[in-house]
C-alpha positions in Angstrom: -17.5 5.9 11.8 -20.0 3.1 11.4 -18.3 -0.1 10.4 -19.7 -3.0 8.3 -17.8 -6.3 8.1 -18.3 -8.7 5.2 -17.8 -12.3 6.5 -18.4 -15.8 5.2 -16.7 -19.0 4.1 -14.2 -19.0 1.1 -15.3 -18.3 -2.4 -18.9 -17.1 -1.8 -18.2 -13.7 -3.3 -17.2 -11.5 -0.3 -14.5 -9.6 -2.2 -16.8 -9.1 -5.2 -19.5 -7.7 -2.9 -16.9 -5.5 -1.2 -15.9 -4.0 -4.6 -19.5 -3.4 -5.5 -20.2 -1.6 -2.2 -17.2 0.7 -2.5 -17.6 1.2 -6.2 -14.1 0.2 -7.3 -11.9 -2.9 -7.7 -9.8 -2.8 -4.6 -9.9 -6.4 -3.4 -8.5 -9.0 -5.6 -11.2 -11.1 -7.1 -10.5 -14.6 -8.6 -12.4 -17.8 -8.7 -9.9 -19.4 -6.3 -10.9 -20.2 -2.6 -8.9 -18.2 0.0 -7.9 -15.2 -2.2 -8.4 -12.6 0.5 -6.3 -13.2 3.6 -6.0 -9.8 5.2 -8.8 -7.4 6.3 -9.2 -4.7 3.7 -10.9 -1.5 4.8 -12.4 1.2 2.7 -15.0 3.9 2.9 -18.2 4.2 0.9 -21.3 6.3 0.9 -25.0 5.7 0.6 -27.8 8.2 0.7 -25.2 10.8 1.6 -23.9 8.9 4.7 -20.4 7.6 4.8 -19.5 4.3 6.5 -16.6 1.8 6.5 -16.7 -1.5 4.8 -14.3 -4.3 5.7 -13.5 -7.4 3.6 -12.3 -10.4 5.6 -10.7 -13.7 4.6 -12.8 -16.8 4.0 -13.5 -18.4 7.4 -12.4 -22.1 7.7 -12.8 -24.1 10.8 -10.4 -26.9 9.9 -6.6 -26.4 9.7 -6.1 -28.1 6.4 -5.3 -24.7 4.8 -2.0 -23.5 6.3 -3.4 -19.9 6.5 -6.6 -21.0 8.3 -5.6 -20.2 11.9 -4.3 -16.7 10.9 -7.5 -15.9 8.9 -9.7 -17.0 11.8 -7.8 -14.7 14.1 -8.3 -11.8 11.8 -12.0 -12.5 11.2 -12.7 -13.0 15.0 -10.9 -9.7 15.7 -13.1 -7.9 13.1 -16.3 -9.4 14.7 -15.3 -7.5 17.8 -14.7 -4.2 16.0 -17.6 -4.1 13.5 -21.0 -2.5 14.2 -22.9 -4.6 11.6 -22.0 -8.0 9.9 -23.0 -8.9 6.4 -22.9 -12.7 6.2 -22.4 -13.8 2.5 -23.6 -17.2 1.5 -23.7 -19.0 -1.9 -27.3 -19.3 -3.2 -26.4 -21.7 -6.0 -24.6 -24.1 -3.7 -27.2 -23.8 -0.9 -26.8 -24.0 2.9 -23.7 -25.8 4.0 -22.5 -27.1 7.4 -19.8 -24.5 7.5 -22.4 -21.7 6.9 -24.2 -23.1 10.1 -20.9 -23.0 12.1 -20.2 -19.4 11.1 -23.8 -18.5 11.9 -23.3 -19.9 15.4 -20.2 -17.7 15.8 -22.1 -14.6 14.6 -25.0 -15.2 17.0 -22.5 -15.1 19.9 -21.5 -11.6 19.0 -25.1 -10.3 19.6 -24.5 -7.9 16.7 -26.9 -7.2 13.9 -26.4 -9.6 10.9 -27.7 -9.3 7.3 -27.5 -12.5 5.3 -26.6 -11.7 1.7 -27.4 -14.7 -0.5 -25.1 -14.3 -3.5 -25.2 -15.7 -7.0 -28.9 -15.3 -7.4 -28.4 -14.1 -11.0 -32.1 -14.3 -12.0 -35.0 -12.7 -10.0 -36.9 -16.0 -10.6 -34.3 -17.8 -8.5 -34.9 -15.7 -5.4 -36.8 -18.6 -3.8 -33.3 -20.2 -3.4 -32.7 -17.7 -0.6 -35.5 -19.0 1.6 -33.6 -21.9 3.1 -31.1 -19.4 4.6 -33.7 -18.2 7.1 -32.8 -21.5 8.9 -29.6 -19.7 10.0 -31.8 -17.7 12.4 -31.3 -14.1 11.2 -34.2 -11.8 10.3 -32.7 -10.0 7.3 -32.0 -12.3 4.3 -31.4 -10.5 1.0 -30.8 -12.2 -2.4 -28.1 -10.5 -4.4 -25.9 -11.0 -7.4 -22.5 -9.3 -7.4 -22.0 -10.2 -11.1 -25.4 -9.0 -12.3 -25.5 -6.1 -9.7 -28.9 -7.4 -8.5 -30.0 -6.6 -5.0 -27.0 -4.4 -4.1 -29.2 -1.3 -3.6 -31.6 -3.3 -1.4 -28.6 -4.5 0.7 -27.3 -0.9 1.0 -30.8 0.3 2.1 -30.9 -2.3 4.8 -27.4 -1.3 6.0 -28.5 2.3 6.0 -31.4 1.3 8.4 -28.8 0.1 11.0 -26.7 3.2 10.9 -27.5 5.4 14.0 -29.0 8.8 13.4 -26.0 10.6 15.0 -23.7 9.0 12.4 -26.0 10.3 9.6 -25.5 13.8 10.9 -21.7 13.7 10.8 -20.0 15.6 8.0 -16.6 14.3 7.1 -14.0 16.7 5.6 -12.9 14.7 2.6 -10.5 17.2 1.1 -8.8 17.8 4.4 -8.5 14.0 5.0 -6.8 13.7 1.6 -4.1 16.2 2.5 -3.1 15.6 6.1 -1.6 12.1 5.9 1.5 10.7 4.3 0.8 7.7 2.0 3.5 5.1 2.7 3.9 1.9 0.6 5.7 -0.9 2.3 7.4 -3.1 -0.4 9.9 -5.8 -0.6 10.3 -9.4 -1.7 8.2 -12.1 0.0 8.9 -12.9 3.7 11.2 -9.9 4.3 9.0 -8.9 7.2 6.7 -6.2 5.7 3.5 -7.2 7.5 5.3 -7.8 10.8 6.8 -4.3 10.5 3.4 -2.8 9.9 2.0 -4.6 12.9 4.9 -3.4 15.0 4.1 0.2 13.9 0.4 -0.2 14.7 1.1 -2.2 17.8 -1.6 -4.6 16.9 -2.1 -7.5 14.5 -4.1 -5.8 11.8 -2.3 -7.5 8.9 -1.9 -11.3 8.8 1.6 -12.4 9.6 3.2 -15.8 9.1 6.5 -17.3 8.2 5.1 -18.5 4.8 6.3 -16.4 1.9 3.5 -14.6 0.0 1.1 -14.3 2.9 -0.1 -10.9 2.0 -1.8 -10.7 -1.4 -3.9 -7.5 -1.2 -2.9 -3.9 -0.6 -4.2 -3.1 2.8 -4.8 0.5 3.6 -4.3 1.4 7.3 -4.6 4.8 8.9 -2.3 5.5 11.8 -1.5 8.6 13.9 1.5 9.4 16.0 2.3 12.8 17.6 -0.4 14.5 15.5 1.2 13.1 12.3 -1.1 10.8 10.3 0.1 8.0 8.0 -1.8 5.9 5.5 0.2 2.6 5.2 -0.2 0.4 2.2 1.1 -3.0 3.1 1.6 -4.8 -0.2 2.2 -8.3 -1.5 5.8 -9.3 -1.8 7.2 -8.8 -5.4 8.6 -12.0 -6.7 10.9 -12.6 -9.7 8.9 -12.6 -12.9 9.7 -16.2 -13.7 8.1 -17.2 -10.4 4.9 -15.3 -10.8 2.1 -17.4 -12.3 -0.9 -15.7 -13.8 -3.7 -15.5 -11.3 -3.9 -14.1 -7.8 -0.2 -13.4 -7.4 0.0 -11.8 -10.8 -2.5 -9.2 -9.7 -0.8 -8.8 -6.4 2.5 -7.8 -8.0 0.6 -5.3 -10.2 -1.1 -3.9 -7.0 2.3 -3.5 -5.4 3.6 -1.4 -8.3 0.4 0.6 -8.2 1.0 1.3 -4.5 4.5 2.5 -5.3 3.1 4.9 -7.8 0.5 6.3 -5.4 2.7 6.5 -2.4 4.3 9.7 -1.0 7.1 7.7 0.5 8.1 4.1 -0.2 9.6 1.8 2.5 11.8 -0.9 1.0 12.2 -3.8 3.5 15.3 -5.9 3.2 15.8 -9.1 5.1 19.0 -8.6 7.3 19.7 -12.4 7.3 19.9 -12.5 3.5 20.9 -9.0 2.6 20.0 -7.1 -0.6 19.4 -9.6 -3.4 19.0 -9.2 -7.2 15.2 -9.0 -6.6 15.7 -6.2 -4.1 17.7 -4.3 -6.7 14.8 -4.7 -9.2 12.3 -3.4 -6.7 14.6 -0.5 -5.9 14.8 0.2 -9.6 11.0 0.5 -9.7 11.2 3.1 -6.9 14.1 5.1 -8.6 12.6 5.1 -12.1 9.4 6.7 -10.6 11.5 9.3 -8.7 9.9 8.2 -5.4 11.3 9.2 -2.0 12.3 6.1 -0.1 13.5 4.7 3.2 15.4 1.5 3.2 14.6 -0.8 6.2 17.0 -3.6 7.1 14.7 -5.8 9.2 15.4 -8.7 11.5 18.6 -7.2 13.0 17.9 -9.0 16.2 19.0 -12.2 14.4 22.5 -10.8 13.7 25.6 -10.1 15.7 27.0 -6.5 15.9 29.8 -7.1 13.4 27.4 -8.8 10.9 25.1 -5.8 11.0 27.9 -3.5 9.8 28.5 -6.0 7.0 24.9 -6.1 5.8 24.7 -2.3 5.9 27.8 -2.1 3.5 26.3 -4.8 1.3 22.9 -3.1 1.0 24.6 0.3 0.2 26.7 -1.4 -2.6 23.8 -3.3 -4.1 21.4 -0.3 -4.0 24.0 2.4 -4.8 21.5 4.0 -7.2 19.1 4.6 -4.3 21.8 6.4 -2.3 19.5 9.2 -1.4 17.3 6.9 0.7 18.2 6.8 4.4 18.8 3.3 6.0 17.0 2.4 9.2 17.7 -0.8 11.2 14.7 -2.5 12.6 13.4 -5.6 14.4 9.7 -5.9 13.9 9.7 -8.8 16.4 11.4 -6.8 19.2 9.9 -3.4 18.0 13.4 -1.9 17.5 13.8 1.1 15.3 10.1 1.7 14.8 10.2 5.3 16.0 13.3 6.1 13.9 11.5 4.7 10.9 8.5 7.0 11.4 10.8 10.0 11.9 12.7 9.3 8.7 9.4 8.9 6.7 8.4 12.4 7.9 11.8 13.9 7.2 11.9 12.4 3.7 8.4 13.5 3.0 9.1 17.1 4.1 12.2 17.3 1.9 10.3 16.3 -1.2 8.0 19.3 -0.8 10.9 21.8 -0.3 11.0 24.8 -2.6 14.4 26.4 -3.5 14.7 30.0 -4.6 16.0 30.6 -8.1 19.0 32.5 -6.7 20.0 29.7 -4.3 19.7 27.2 -7.1 21.9 29.1 -9.6 24.5 29.9 -6.9 24.7 26.2 -6.1 25.1 25.3 -9.8 27.9 27.9 -10.2 29.7 26.4 -7.2 29.3 22.8 -8.6 30.5 23.6 -12.1 33.5 25.4 -10.6 34.5 22.1 -9.0 34.0 20.2 -12.3 33.2 21.9 -15.6 30.7 20.2 -17.9 32.5 18.0 -20.5 32.8 18.8 -24.2 30.3 17.6 -26.7 31.0 17.4 -30.5 34.1 19.4 -29.9 32.4 22.3 -28.0 32.2 22.8 -24.2 28.8 22.3 -22.6 27.3 25.2 -20.8 24.6 25.7 -18.2 23.1 29.2 -18.5 20.4 29.2 -16.0 18.1 27.0 -13.9 14.7 27.2 -12.1 12.6 24.8 -10.0 9.4 23.5 -11.5 6.1 23.0 -9.5 5.2 19.7 -7.9 7.1 16.9 -6.3 9.7 15.5 -6.2 11.9 18.5 -6.7 12.4 19.0 -10.4 14.8 21.6 -11.9 14.8 22.9 -15.5 18.3 23.7 -16.7 18.8 25.9 -19.8 21.9 24.6 -21.6 23.5 24.9 -25.0 23.3 21.2 -26.0 20.8 19.1 -23.9 21.8 15.8 -25.5 25.4 16.3 -24.4 24.7 15.9 -20.7 25.4 12.2 -20.1 24.6 10.0 -17.1 27.9 10.4 -15.2 27.8 14.2 -15.2 24.1 14.4 -14.5 24.6 12.1 -11.5 27.5 14.4 -10.3 25.1 17.4 -10.6 22.3 15.6 -8.7 24.5 14.4 -5.8 26.0 17.9 -5.3 22.7 19.7 -5.6 21.2 17.5 -2.9 24.0 18.4 -0.5 23.9 22.1 -1.2 20.2 22.5 -1.3 19.3 20.4 1.8 17.7 17.6 -0.3 20.0 14.8 0.9 17.1 12.3 1.2 15.0 13.3 -1.7 15.1 12.1 -5.3 15.5 15.0 -7.7 14.8 15.3 -11.4 17.0 17.3 -13.8 15.5 18.4 -17.1 17.8 19.9 -19.7 16.5 22.3 -22.3 19.0 23.1 -25.1 19.4 26.1 -27.3 21.9 26.8 -30.0 24.6 29.3 -29.2 24.7 32.3 -31.4 27.7 32.6 -33.7 30.3 35.2 -32.8 
């Protein structure tokens, strides 16, 4: 698919333009330099033709910003992969030395470049765009991402560069939506989420550093292995509420929660050196309350001795006891240990979530479970389960017809859930039990 990369120095409006082109707010937009650090990729359509748009981090030549070397590496990699470059500059501020440095870099690629002069909020100010012809590119288009001016002109110009054979391709959108597993990778900052994703992809698609909070955006990455496709959502680390200031990180946390809600499977990454913390418990709680299938990854095991690995496994199980249905996978993103096992577990968990159980099998299982431990009494009367059936959708949800729905308390419900998982082959799936009561008829 034809690929368009948006490049430029920090705070010129690259992410705002990206959001305009794809028609939704996917990249975080704030008036703070350096908000976008990772490459964010999405598809859009113009004149019936689909193409990819990539938002990159603000290019900085000096290393005063601690992220600058990592961002440069990502931008330079994208310059190799993209078919067309949209170079965003600031029309209000005018031409800067850094714009000229970036232009020199773009000329070296010998790829077509469109200069988008942003912040031209009034058609009368279009003359401010003229000085940018000095950069040596033929196509200079004044735009305003805020006022939505010039966006159609820019899209028309992009369309001119798309080869005719790309315009004839028909993409099966519905099929695309169904044939991959959406996976959200979550965890507290610096647990190794981005490194883990890079180990899976076997390339540095997501910016990785030892600085907590490196990833701020949700980065969607398609990956295929053994004919199974995955869409990975590498998300910002979720910090404690008290440590999250309003601004970029505030939006990042919200984006992580949104990724959990959209995901088919959630991968919770735990730092093996630290073990499961109170913050990990809270993130696990977000997963459990949304009835999401999950895989718990204990990462950085290469940093531990064998005996310490067993200790951290026990500690994680104790801390995250309420997520006991989630399998645990040991990994080292650095040494690429456990990556294949992780992918296998994601597929296994995903398949279980879609499993359908016959009504007969379900009711036989309930009869067996209640024979082991009868439901308790409520208001002086024994509780009864008459009948159960599975509802449509995922995760597996079972409707139980009982005499007093309010009488079934957490302990007995948990007992039912755990045993149903074992008997129905749903060991790694969350299940939802819904109780519907009816009054018993008097004798």
